[in-house]
C-alpha positions in Angstrom: 39.9 53.0 35.1 38.8 56.5 35.8 41.3 58.6 38.1 40.2 57.9 41.9 40.3 60.5 44.7 42.6 59.4 47.4 40.6 57.5 50.3 40.5 59.8 53.8 42.5 57.8 55.6 44.9 55.0 54.0 43.8 51.1 55.1 45.6 49.0 57.0 48.2 47.1 55.5 47.5 43.8 57.2 46.4 41.0 55.2 43.6 39.8 58.0 42.3 43.8 59.6 42.3 44.0 63.1 38.6 43.5 64.6 36.9 46.4 63.8 37.8 46.8 60.1 36.7 43.8 57.8 37.2 44.4 54.4 34.0 45.0 52.3 35.6 46.3 49.1 37.8 43.9 46.8 39.0 45.7 43.6 39.9 43.6 40.7 42.6 45.2 38.1 44.3 43.5 34.9 47.7 42.5 35.8 49.1 43.4 32.4 48.2 47.3 32.7 50.4 48.8 36.2 49.4 52.0 35.6 46.1 51.2 36.1 47.0 49.3 39.1 49.1 52.1 40.4 45.8 54.3 40.1 44.0 51.2 41.9 45.7 51.6 45.0 44.4 54.8 45.9 41.1 54.5 45.0 39.4 53.3 48.4 39.3 49.6 48.3 40.3 47.8 51.1 41.8 45.2 48.8 43.2 45.5 45.5 43.4 41.8 43.4 45.6 41.9 40.6 43.7 39.6 37.9 46.3 37.5 35.6 43.5 35.1 34.7 40.5 35.9 32.7 41.5 39.7 32.3 44.7 39.1 30.5 44.7 38.2 27.1 47.1 34.8 26.5 49.7 36.8 24.8 50.1 39.3 27.6 50.1 36.2 30.9 54.0 36.5 30.7 54.3 40.6 30.5 51.4 40.6 33.2 53.3 38.0 35.5 56.5 39.9 35.4 54.7 43.1 35.8 53.2 41.8 39.1 56.5 40.4 40.4 58.1 44.2 39.9 55.1 45.5 41.9 55.2 43.1 44.6 58.9 43.2 44.9 58.0 46.8 47.0 56.5 45.3 50.4 54.8 49.0 51.4 51.9 49.4 49.6 48.5 51.5 50.7 46.1 48.6 51.0 47.0 44.3 50.5 47.4 43.0 47.4 46.3 39.6 46.3 46.6 38.3 42.7 44.3 35.9 40.9 46.6 33.3 39.2 46.2 32.0 35.9 48.4 28.6 37.2 51.2 27.3 39.1 53.9 29.1 36.8 52.3 32.5 38.3 52.3 30.8 42.2 55.8 29.6 41.9 57.1 33.1 40.3 55.0 35.3 42.9 55.3 33.3 46.4 57.7 35.1 48.9 57.3 38.6 47.4 57.1 41.0 50.1 54.1 43.1 48.6 52.1 39.6 48.1 49.1 39.5 50.6 47.6 36.5 49.1 46.6 34.5 46.3 43.0 33.8 44.9 43.1 30.7 43.5 40.5 30.0 40.3 38.4 27.2 39.4 39.2 24.9 42.3 37.0 21.8 42.7 38.8 19.6 45.0 40.9 20.6 48.6 43.7 18.5 47.3 44.5 21.5 44.6 44.6 23.8 47.8 46.7 21.5 49.6 49.1 21.5 46.5 49.2 25.3 46.2 50.0 25.3 50.2 52.7 23.1 49.9 54.1 25.2 46.7 53.4 28.7 48.5 54.0 27.8 52.1 53.1 30.8 54.3 50.9 32.7 51.4 47.1 32.8 52.6 45.0 31.3 50.0 41.0 32.4 48.6 40.2 29.3 46.8 37.2 30.7 44.2 34.4 28.0 43.4 33.3 28.1 40.0 31.2 24.8 38.9 28.8 22.7 40.6 31.2 20.0 41.6 33.0 23.0 43.6 30.1 23.5 45.4 29.4 19.6 46.1 33.2 20.3 47.9 32.7 23.5 49.2 33.2 22.5 53.0 36.3 20.4 52.2 37.8 23.5 50.1 36.9 25.9 53.2 38.8 23.8 55.9 41.6 22.3 53.7 44.0 23.6 56.1 45.2 27.4 57.8 46.2 28.7 54.8 42.5 28.9 53.7 41.2 32.8 54.6 38.2 32.4 52.8 36.2 31.5 50.2 34.1 33.0 47.1 32.1 32.0 43.9 33.3 32.5 40.9 29.5 33.6 39.6 30.4 34.1 35.9 31.2 30.5 35.1 29.2 29.0 37.9 26.3 30.4 36.0 27.4 28.8 32.5 28.1 25.7 34.5 24.6 25.7 35.8 22.9 27.1 33.0 21.0 29.8 35.7 19.8 32.6 33.3 17.9 34.7 36.4 20.3 36.3 39.2 17.9 34.8 41.5 19.1 31.5 40.5 22.5 31.2 42.4 20.6 32.2 45.3 21.1 28.6 46.8 24.7 28.6 45.7 25.6 31.9 47.7 23.7 30.3 50.8 26.0 27.2 50.6 29.1 29.2 50.2 27.8 31.3 53.3 27.3 27.7 54.9 30.7 26.2 54.5 32.5 29.0 55.4 30.7 29.3 58.7 31.2 25.5 59.2 34.7 26.1 58.8 35.5 29.0 60.8 36.0 31.4 58.1 34.8 35.1 57.6 31.8 35.4 55.6 32.4 35.6 51.6 32.3 38.4 49.7 29.8 38.6 46.9 30.5 38.2 43.3 31.6 40.9 40.8 28.2 42.9 39.2 29.6 43.3 35.6 27.5 46.0 34.7 29.7 49.1 36.0 27.1 51.7 34.8 24.0 50.5 37.0 24.7 51.4 40.0 21.1 51.1 41.0 21.2 47.5 40.3 23.9 47.2 42.1 22.7 48.3 45.1 19.9 45.8 44.8 21.9 42.9 44.2 24.2 43.9 47.0 21.2 44.3 49.5 19.8 41.2 48.0 23.1 39.0 48.9 23.8 40.8 52.3 20.3 39.1 52.9 22.0 35.8 52.0 24.8 36.2 54.5 27.4 37.4 52.4 29.5 40.5 53.4 31.4 42.8 51.1 32.0 42.5 47.6 34.2 42.4 44.8 34.2 45.3 42.0 35.8 45.6 38.5 35.3 49.7 38.4 36.0 52.0 41.1 32.6 53.6 40.6 31.1 50.4 42.3 33.0 50.9 45.7 30.8 53.6 47.5 27.5 51.7 46.3 29.2 48.8 48.0 30.3 50.1 50.8 27.1 52.0 51.6 25.2 48.4 50.9 26.9 46.7 53.4 27.6 49.3 56.0 25.1 48.8 58.7 22.4 51.5 59.2 21.6 53.5 62.1 19.0 51.8 63.4 20.9 48.3 62.7 23.8 50.3 65.0 21.4 51.3 67.9 19.6 48.1 68.4 23.5 46.5 68.3 24.8 49.1 70.6 21.7 48.4 73.1 22.3 44.3 72.7 25.8 44.5 73.8 25.1 46.9 76.7 22.5 44.6 78.0 25.1 41.8 77.7 27.5 43.6 79.7 25.2 43.6 82.7 23.6 40.6 82.4 25.4 37.6 81.5 23.5 34.4 79.7 20.6 34.7 77.7 18.4 38.1 79.0 15.3 40.2 77.8 15.6 43.3 76.9 13.6 46.6 78.1 11.2 46.3 75.3 10.5 42.6 75.4 12.6 41.0 73.2 14.8 37.7 74.1 18.4 38.2 73.4 21.2 35.0 73.8 24.2 34.4 73.5 24.2 34.2 69.5 22.2 37.3 69.3 24.8 39.1 71.3 27.8 37.5 68.8 25.6 38.9 66.3 25.2 42.6 67.3 29.1 42.8 67.8 29.8 41.5 64.3 27.5 44.4 63.0 29.0 46.9 65.7 32.6 45.9 64.3 31.5 46.7 60.6 30.0 50.2 61.9 33.1 50.8 63.6 35.0 51.2 59.8 33.1 54.6 59.6 
């Protein structure tokens, strides 16, 4: 990871940002490289995810867990710190540490697995990762597995292999399925999975635009250079902000369904969508 400029204003440390600051960027960092994790905290990501799973070689797992425990012993960090765990040993070792903001749970296929982690790690926000066809079939039950679940996401590399999908567009149904499950469970819109080519920023932009069109909000990254592209792609445009402000202003004058001066008809659902657009725009 290259050196990163300090963010213009440090993000708030709460795990769930207040209304007006939904997270858009989630930066993965290998847990066995503590110096890289330290750099990541100043890169401007909304959330840093310390990875103890795929990014760490088997013979480095114990070291990565110990290094992460040392990091999480400090309750004050610039941004929320999540951990993608490798197994129950990680969960038991890290639960209760003051710097921990959440667990990312890989390869979840049933709600019962989430219930088990919630019992082992009481009070820790959980983010199940759905990485197989079986997991997608159980998407809603996983998303609604209890108050500890704060969000869900896809693990697209494993899901692509499981489904035999070659084209990126072949995962669009899976992404939409996830968006529906999250909404039905009253969770935030899911963030998009990582884009693996850190040099192809044009490809990243196009993929983000496609994901945003499917209802995803924000994206995980594996390199700081991806963060600015993700931020721009998911931030509302000036025109979208203008339209949202017009809708919200009109709804403040007249309750219920209403017609705008240009003839457009809006109802409560449209107003709610406009408010969300302004909440995202409020980040800038």
